[in-house]
C-alpha positions as CSV (number, residue, x, y, z in Angstrom):
1,M,-3.2,-7.3,-28.5
2,L,-5.1,-6.8,-25.3
3,G,-3.1,-9.6,-23.6
4,T,0.2,-7.9,-24.7
5,T,-1.0,-4.5,-23.4
6,L,-2.0,-6.0,-20.0
7,A,1.2,-7.9,-19.7
8,F,3.2,-4.6,-20.4
9,I,1.1,-2.7,-17.8
10,F,1.6,-5.3,-15.0
11,C,5.3,-5.8,-15.8
12,S,5.9,-2.1,-15.8
13,A,4.0,-1.7,-12.5
14,A,6.2,-4.4,-11.0
15,L,9.2,-2.2,-11.6
16,V,7.9,0.7,-9.6
17,A,9.0,0.7,-6.0
18,S,8.2,3.5,-3.7
19,E,7.6,4.3,-0.1
20,C,4.1,4.9,1.4
21,C,3.6,8.2,3.2
22,P,0.5,7.7,5.4
23,L,-0.4,9.8,8.4
24,G,1.3,8.6,11.6
25,Q,-0.2,8.9,15.0
26,R,1.5,10.6,17.9
27,D,-1.1,12.4,20.0
28,G,-3.2,12.9,16.9
29,A,-2.7,12.2,13.2
30,Y,0.4,13.9,11.8
31,C,3.1,13.5,9.1
32,L,6.7,12.7,10.0
33,D,7.6,16.4,9.9
34,G,4.9,17.2,12.5
35,S,2.5,18.8,10.0
36,D,-1.2,17.9,9.8
37,P,-2.2,17.7,6.2
38,G,-5.8,17.1,6.8
39,A,-8.0,14.0,6.9
40,F,-7.8,13.1,3.2
41,Q,-4.3,14.2,2.3
42,C,-1.1,12.2,2.4
43,C,2.3,12.9,3.9
44,G,4.2,13.0,0.7
45,A,6.5,15.8,-0.2
46,G,4.7,15.9,-3.6
47,A,1.7,14.3,-5.2
48,C,0.8,10.7,-4.1
49,N,-1.4,8.0,-5.4
50,I,-4.8,7.3,-3.7
51,F,-3.2,4.9,-1.3
52,C,-0.6,7.6,-0.1
53,C,2.2,5.7,-1.9
54,N,4.5,6.5,-4.9
55,C,4.7,10.1,-3.7
56,D,6.7,12.5,-5.8
57,N,9.8,13.5,-3.9
58,G,9.2,10.9,-1.2
59,C,7.7,11.5,2.2
60,R,7.9,14.6,4.3
61,Q,10.8,14.2,6.7
62,P,11.3,15.4,10.2
63,K,14.4,17.7,10.6
64,H,16.2,15.3,12.9
65,V,15.8,12.4,10.5
66,A,16.9,14.4,7.5
67,A,19.9,15.8,9.4
68,R,21.1,12.3,10.2
69,G,20.8,11.2,6.6
70,L,18.0,8.8,7.3
71,K,15.0,8.5,5.1
72,G,11.3,7.7,5.4
73,W,8.8,6.1,7.7
74,S,11.0,3.2,8.6
75,A,13.8,5.4,9.9
76,W,11.4,7.4,12.1
77,T,9.2,4.6,13.4
78,G,11.3,1.5,13.1
79,E,8.4,-0.1,11.2
80,P,8.4,-1.4,7.7
81,P,7.2,1.2,5.1
82,T,4.8,-1.2,3.4
83,C,1.6,-2.7,4.7
84,G,3.0,-6.1,5.5
85,L,6.4,-7.5,6.6
86,A,6.7,-9.8,3.6
87,Q,4.9,-7.6,1.0
88,N,6.5,-5.3,-1.5
89,E,5.0,-2.0,-2.4
90,N,3.1,-3.2,-5.4
91,Q,1.5,-6.1,-3.5
92,C,0.5,-3.6,-0.8
93,L,-1.2,-1.4,-3.4
94,L,-2.9,-4.4,-5.0
95,D,-4.2,-5.7,-1.7
96,K,-5.6,-2.3,-0.8
97,F,-7.2,-2.0,-4.2
98,E,-8.8,-5.4,-4.0
99,A,-10.0,-4.7,-0.5
100,V,-11.9,-1.6,-1.7
101,D,-13.1,-3.3,-4.9
102,T,-15.7,-5.4,-3.1
103,N,-17.4,-6.8,-6.2
104,H,-14.0,-7.7,-7.7
105,D,-14.6,-6.3,-11.1
106,G,-11.2,-4.6,-11.3
107,K,-12.7,-1.1,-10.8
108,I,-13.5,1.0,-7.7
109,T,-16.8,2.9,-7.8
110,I,-17.6,5.9,-5.7
111,A,-19.9,3.7,-3.6
112,E,-17.0,1.2,-3.0
113,L,-14.7,4.1,-2.1
114,L,-17.1,5.5,0.4
115,A,-17.7,2.1,1.9
116,G,-13.9,1.4,2.1
117,I,-12.7,4.8,3.1
118,D,-11.1,3.5,6.3
119,I,-8.8,1.3,4.1
120,L,-7.6,4.3,2.2
121,R,-7.4,6.7,5.2
122,P,-7.1,4.5,8.4
123,L,-6.8,7.5,10.7
124,L,-9.8,9.3,9.4
125,A,-11.6,8.9,12.7
126,E,-9.0,11.1,14.4
127,Y,-10.5,14.1,12.6
128,D,-14.1,13.8,13.9
129,L,-15.5,14.8,10.6
130,D,-19.3,14.8,10.1
131,A,-20.7,12.4,7.5
132,A,-21.4,15.2,5.0
133,T,-17.8,16.5,5.1
134,T,-16.4,13.0,4.9
135,K,-18.6,12.2,1.8
136,K,-17.8,15.5,0.1
137,D,-14.0,15.0,0.6
138,A,-14.2,11.4,-0.5
139,I,-15.9,12.4,-3.7
140,T,-13.3,15.1,-4.3
141,L,-10.6,12.4,-3.8
142,F,-12.4,10.0,-6.2
143,N,-12.8,12.7,-8.9
144,A,-9.2,13.7,-8.7
145,Y,-8.0,10.1,-9.5
146,D,-10.8,9.3,-12.0
147,V,-8.7,11.0,-14.8
148,D,-10.8,9.7,-17.7
149,K,-14.0,10.7,-15.8
150,D,-15.8,7.4,-16.5
151,G,-17.1,7.0,-13.0
152,H,-14.7,4.3,-11.7
153,L,-11.0,4.0,-10.8
154,T,-8.8,1.4,-12.4
155,F,-5.7,0.1,-10.6
156,V,-3.6,2.3,-12.9
157,E,-5.7,5.4,-12.0
158,A,-5.7,4.7,-8.3
159,S,-1.9,4.0,-8.2
160,T,-0.9,7.1,-10.2
161,P,0.1,10.1,-8.1
162,Q,-2.3,13.1,-8.3
163,D,-2.1,16.5,-6.7
164,V,-5.5,16.7,-4.9
165,K,-6.9,20.0,-3.7
166,F,-9.5,20.1,-1.0
């Protein structure tokens, strides 16, 4: 039964394809529309997963891109929307999850999230946050995605969009 359930979850996850909406960098850290959502937020038009992907309603769009009918990070930057040229979105998410899950137990603890925060939010240094603020916001982020409140994030929890309030 467990094998069937896991197979269903992984097969279902493979059907999900979406664009990542990370902060870009042009004289600071900003979204494509020029807004600055804050150090721990994503540039999605709606809720995103913890990796800033699978955002409800896609990514925020700059007016000139939307007016020309172009969509997403690729149209604005000319770069691929995933984290590697040959990777699909799901592999990108899995690679990031595995990079943060340093003990490879299939779960991310708050300690692993704090240690790997630069993987989740690569431009965090642009905000010059003090250590206490960074830790507080990282814990808020963790708690928002830990929907069953068991003290760790599974891949499903981490890859499910949540509306995080800071």
